[in-house]
C-alpha positions in Angstrom: 43.4 45.0 70.6 39.9 44.9 71.7 38.9 47.4 69.1 40.5 45.4 66.4 38.7 42.3 67.4 35.4 44.1 67.4 36.1 45.6 64.0 37.0 42.2 62.5 33.7 40.7 63.9 31.7 43.6 62.3 33.4 43.2 58.9 32.8 39.4 59.0 29.1 40.0 59.8 28.8 42.5 56.9 30.4 40.2 54.4 28.2 37.2 55.4 25.1 39.3 55.2 26.1 40.6 51.7 26.8 37.1 50.4 23.4 35.9 51.8 21.6 38.5 49.6 24.0 38.3 46.7 25.0 34.7 46.1 27.9 34.3 43.7 26.9 33.5 40.1 27.9 30.0 39.0 28.1 29.6 35.2 27.4 26.1 34.0 27.9 24.8 30.5 25.5 22.0 29.4 25.6 20.1 26.1 22.6 20.6 23.8 19.9 18.0 24.1 18.5 16.5 20.9 15.1 14.8 21.0 14.5 12.2 18.2 11.7 13.2 15.8 9.1 10.5 15.3 9.3 8.8 11.9 6.0 10.0 10.6 5.1 8.1 7.3 3.7 10.1 4.5 -0.1 10.0 4.2 0.2 8.3 0.8 1.9 5.2 2.0 0.2 1.8 1.6 -1.3 -0.6 1.7 -3.5 0.4 -1.3 -6.2 -1.4 -3.2 -7.2 -1.2 -6.9 -10.9 -1.7 -7.4 -13.0 -1.5 -10.6 -16.3 0.2 -11.1 -19.5 -1.8 -10.5 -20.9 -4.2 -13.1 -24.4 -5.5 -13.1 -24.3 -8.1 -15.9 -23.3 -11.4 -14.4 -22.1 -13.0 -17.6 -20.0 -9.9 -18.3 -18.5 -10.3 -14.8 -17.6 -14.0 -15.4 -16.1 -13.3 -18.8 -14.0 -10.4 -17.4 -12.8 -12.6 -14.5 -11.6 -15.3 -16.8 -9.8 -12.6 -18.9 -8.0 -11.1 -15.9 -6.9 -14.5 -14.5 -5.6 -15.5 -18.0 -3.2 -12.5 -17.7 -1.8 -13.7 -14.4 -3.9 -11.4 -12.2 -5.7 -12.7 -9.1 -8.7 -10.5 -8.4 -11.5 -11.2 -5.9 -15.1 -10.3 -6.7 -17.2 -8.1 -4.4 -20.9 -8.8 -4.7 -23.5 -6.8 -2.8 -27.0 -5.3 -3.4 -26.8 -1.6 -4.5 -29.3 0.9 -5.7 -29.0 1.3 -9.5 -30.7 3.7 -11.8 -32.8 1.7 -14.3 -33.7 3.2 -17.7 -36.8 1.5 -19.1 -38.3 1.8 -22.6 -41.7 0.4 -23.5 -44.3 0.5 -26.2 -47.2 2.8 -25.2 -49.8 0.0 -25.5 -51.3 -2.1 -22.8 -52.7 -5.4 -24.0 -55.2 -7.8 -22.5 -53.7 -10.9 -24.3 -50.3 -12.2 -25.0 -51.2 -12.6 -28.7 -52.0 -8.9 -29.0 -48.7 -7.9 -27.4 -46.8 -10.3 -29.6 -48.1 -8.6 -32.8 -46.7 -5.3 -31.6 -43.5 -7.0 -30.6 -43.1 -8.2 -34.2 -43.6 -4.7 -35.5 -40.8 -3.4 -33.3 -38.5 -6.2 -34.3 -39.0 -5.4 -38.0 -37.7 -1.9 -37.1 -34.6 -3.4 -35.6 -35.6 -3.2 -31.9 -35.0 -6.2 -29.7 -38.5 -6.1 -28.1 -40.1 -8.6 -25.7 -43.5 -9.3 -24.2 -43.8 -8.5 -20.5 -46.5 -9.6 -18.1 -47.8 -7.0 -15.6 -50.4 -6.9 -12.8 -52.7 -3.9 -12.5 -53.7 -2.4 -9.2 -56.8 -4.6 -9.1 -54.6 -7.7 -9.8 -55.6 -8.0 -13.4 -53.0 -9.6 -15.8 -52.1 -7.4 -18.7 -49.2 -7.4 -21.2 -46.8 -4.8 -22.4 -44.0 -4.7 -25.0 -40.6 -3.9 -23.5 -38.1 -2.2 -25.7 -35.1 -2.3 -23.4 -33.8 -2.1 -19.9 -30.5 -0.3 -19.3 -28.4 0.4 -16.2 -25.9 2.7 -18.0 -27.0 6.1 -19.2 -24.8 5.9 -22.3 -26.6 2.8 -23.5 -30.0 4.3 -22.7 -29.1 7.3 -24.8 -28.2 5.1 -27.7 -31.6 3.3 -27.4 -33.5 6.5 -27.2 -31.9 7.7 -30.4 -32.7 4.4 -32.1 -36.3 4.6 -31.0 -36.7 8.2 -32.1 -35.6 7.1 -35.6 -38.5 4.6 -35.8 -41.1 7.4 -35.6 -43.2 5.2 -33.3 -44.4 6.4 -29.9 -42.8 4.8 -26.9 -42.6 5.3 -23.1 -39.5 6.1 -21.0 -39.2 5.6 -17.3 -36.3 6.1 -15.0 -36.4 4.5 -11.6 -34.1 3.1 -8.8 -33.9 -0.6 -8.3 -31.9 -2.7 -5.8 -30.0 -5.4 -7.7 -26.6 -7.3 -7.2 -23.6 -5.3 -8.2 -20.1 -6.7 -8.8 -16.6 -5.2 -8.5 -13.1 -6.6 -9.0 -10.7 -5.9 -6.1 -7.0 -6.8 -6.1 -4.7 -7.6 -3.1 -3.2 -4.9 -0.9 0.0 -3.4 -2.3 2.3 -0.3 -2.2 1.0 2.8 -4.0 3.7 2.5 -6.8 2.6 -1.1 -7.6 -1.1 0.0 -7.4 -0.5 2.7 -10.0 1.2 0.2 -12.3 -1.7 -2.2 -12.0 -4.2 0.7 -12.5 -2.5 1.6 -15.8 -2.5 -2.0 -16.8 -6.2 -2.4 -16.3 -6.8 0.8 -18.2 -4.8 -0.6 -21.1 -6.9 -3.8 -21.0 -10.1 -1.8 -21.3 -11.3 -2.6 -17.7 -13.5 0.4 -17.1 -12.6 3.1 -14.6 -10.5 1.3 -12.0 -9.7 3.4 -8.9 -7.0 3.3 -6.2 -8.0 3.7 -2.6 -6.2 3.1 0.7 -6.8 -0.1 2.6 -8.5 1.7 5.5 -10.9 3.4 3.1 -11.6 0.0 1.4 -12.4 -1.6 4.8 -14.9 1.2 5.5 -16.7 0.8 2.2 -16.7 -3.0 1.7 -15.6 -4.9 4.8 -19.1 -5.4 6.1 -21.8 -8.0 6.2 -23.6 -6.6 3.2 -20.7 -7.3 0.9 -19.8 -10.8 -0.3 -16.1 -11.2 -1.2 -15.1 -14.2 -3.2 -12.3 -15.3 -5.4 -14.6 -17.3 -7.7 
């Protein structure tokens, strides 16, 4: 009896020790966890802006504004000083008097050139006169004038320089990209030169600053 009791105690000790080093495996079943994916909008979502290329002729800006409003559009006008390439054509002569320059002006006008007498100051502050043959801010117009002047067979001067003058652009209200593309096509059909579509945030970087004057006329 005593031996049996000792044997039972030994067996119980062995079992407890084995379980301590080899715990029973408990298999659990958990449902799959699904995390919601953020609703990331495509990069081409709005708002977008349609904006036209710069114009430097104020009368042309006013005429275009009236034309756009007449079609039901509501553009605003951005005005700000910008560096513009100026293409200048002049007669080669420098004249001491207005009368002398006026005679050369008449010669150019007979050749079909819209010339004008311009007053200049020399480095020593002496007043002289020159005959201007045209000032152009668009290269395509300058090329046309150059061709016309070459046909006259008279000598002339050409100078290209950068000047800071007011430049104007039409900008339209923010809209979805699809609507912006429709408006872009409409402006193209109207002959409004080279409109572009840019995102609102890009527009703010370029034009929403103190150097730009935004008005709706």
